[in-house]
C-alpha positions in Angstrom: 0.2 -172.4 72.2 0.6 -168.8 73.3 1.1 -166.0 70.8 4.7 -165.5 69.9 6.4 -162.1 70.2 6.6 -162.2 66.4 2.8 -162.6 66.0 2.5 -159.5 68.3 4.9 -157.7 66.0 3.0 -158.8 62.9 -0.3 -157.5 64.5 1.6 -154.2 65.4 1.0 -154.8 69.1 4.8 -154.5 69.7 6.9 -152.0 67.7 9.7 -153.2 65.5 11.9 -151.8 62.7 10.6 -153.4 59.6 13.0 -154.0 56.7 10.5 -155.9 54.4 6.9 -157.1 54.6 4.4 -158.7 52.3 1.3 -160.9 52.8 3.5 -164.0 53.9 6.7 -162.7 55.4 8.0 -159.9 57.6 11.7 -159.0 58.1 12.7 -157.0 61.2 15.9 -155.8 62.7 17.0 -157.9 65.6 16.9 -155.9 68.9 20.1 -157.6 70.1 22.2 -157.6 66.9 25.4 -159.8 66.8 26.7 -157.9 63.7 26.2 -154.6 62.0 23.4 -156.2 60.0 21.2 -158.6 61.8 17.7 -159.1 60.4 15.1 -161.7 61.2 13.0 -163.1 58.4 9.8 -164.4 59.8 6.8 -166.2 58.2 3.4 -164.7 59.2 2.2 -168.2 59.6 3.1 -169.6 63.0 5.4 -172.7 62.7 7.0 -173.3 66.1 10.2 -175.1 65.0 11.8 -176.4 61.9 10.6 -179.8 63.1 7.1 -178.5 62.5 7.6 -177.6 58.9 5.2 -179.6 56.7 5.5 -180.3 52.9 2.9 -177.6 52.1 5.1 -175.1 53.9 8.0 -175.6 51.4 7.0 -172.6 49.3 6.9 -170.3 52.3 10.2 -171.5 53.7 11.8 -171.1 50.3 10.4 -167.6 50.1 12.1 -166.8 53.5 15.4 -167.6 51.8 14.6 -165.5 48.7 13.7 -162.5 50.9 17.0 -163.0 52.8 18.8 -162.9 49.4 17.0 -159.8 48.3 17.7 -158.0 51.6 21.4 -159.1 51.5 21.8 -157.7 48.0 20.1 -154.4 49.0 22.4 -154.1 52.0 25.5 -154.8 49.9 26.3 -158.1 51.5 26.2 -160.4 48.4 29.8 -160.0 47.3 31.5 -160.2 50.7 29.1 -162.8 52.2 26.7 -163.2 55.1 25.3 -165.9 57.3 21.8 -167.4 57.4 20.9 -169.3 60.6 17.8 -171.0 61.9 18.0 -172.2 65.5 15.9 -175.3 66.3 14.8 -176.2 69.8 16.3 -175.4 73.2 19.7 -177.0 72.6 19.9 -175.3 69.2 19.5 -171.9 70.8 15.9 -171.3 69.8 14.3 -168.8 72.2 11.2 -167.8 70.2 9.1 -170.7 69.1 8.1 -169.3 65.8 10.6 -170.1 63.0 12.8 -167.3 61.8 15.9 -167.0 59.7 18.7 -164.8 61.0 20.4 -162.8 58.2 23.8 -161.7 59.8 26.5 -159.7 58.0 28.4 -156.5 57.6 31.7 -157.8 59.1 33.8 -160.9 58.9 32.1 -163.6 60.9 34.0 -166.3 62.8 33.3 -169.9 62.1 31.0 -171.1 65.0 30.4 -174.6 66.2 28.3 -175.9 69.0 
C-alpha cells in the first residue's frame, strides 16, 4: 500500500496546521472545511479503513475520540454540540485510506443522510 497523505504529514513531508499531536495521534485542520471548525483526528498507525480495525487497535481508536472531545472542549463546542464522522470505503465517502475522525462544528449542522 502506498503512503497516505496523512503519513506524509506525520513525517512533515507535507505541511499542515496541527491542532494536537502526541506519540499516537495527530489532529490537523482540514484543508477543505465544511464548517468553521473542521479538524481531522488521525492515528499515526496506518489503518486503511474502519473495516481494518483490529481488537488490539481499540485503545488507539478510543483515544481518537478522547482527543476529539478534548479539542471540542478547547474550541468551545461542548455545550452547543458538534459532529464526529468517520467515512468508510468508497460509497461511504472515504477518499484517504487511512482512518481519520472528522470533528466538525462551530455552526448548526443540518442532519445529513446518504
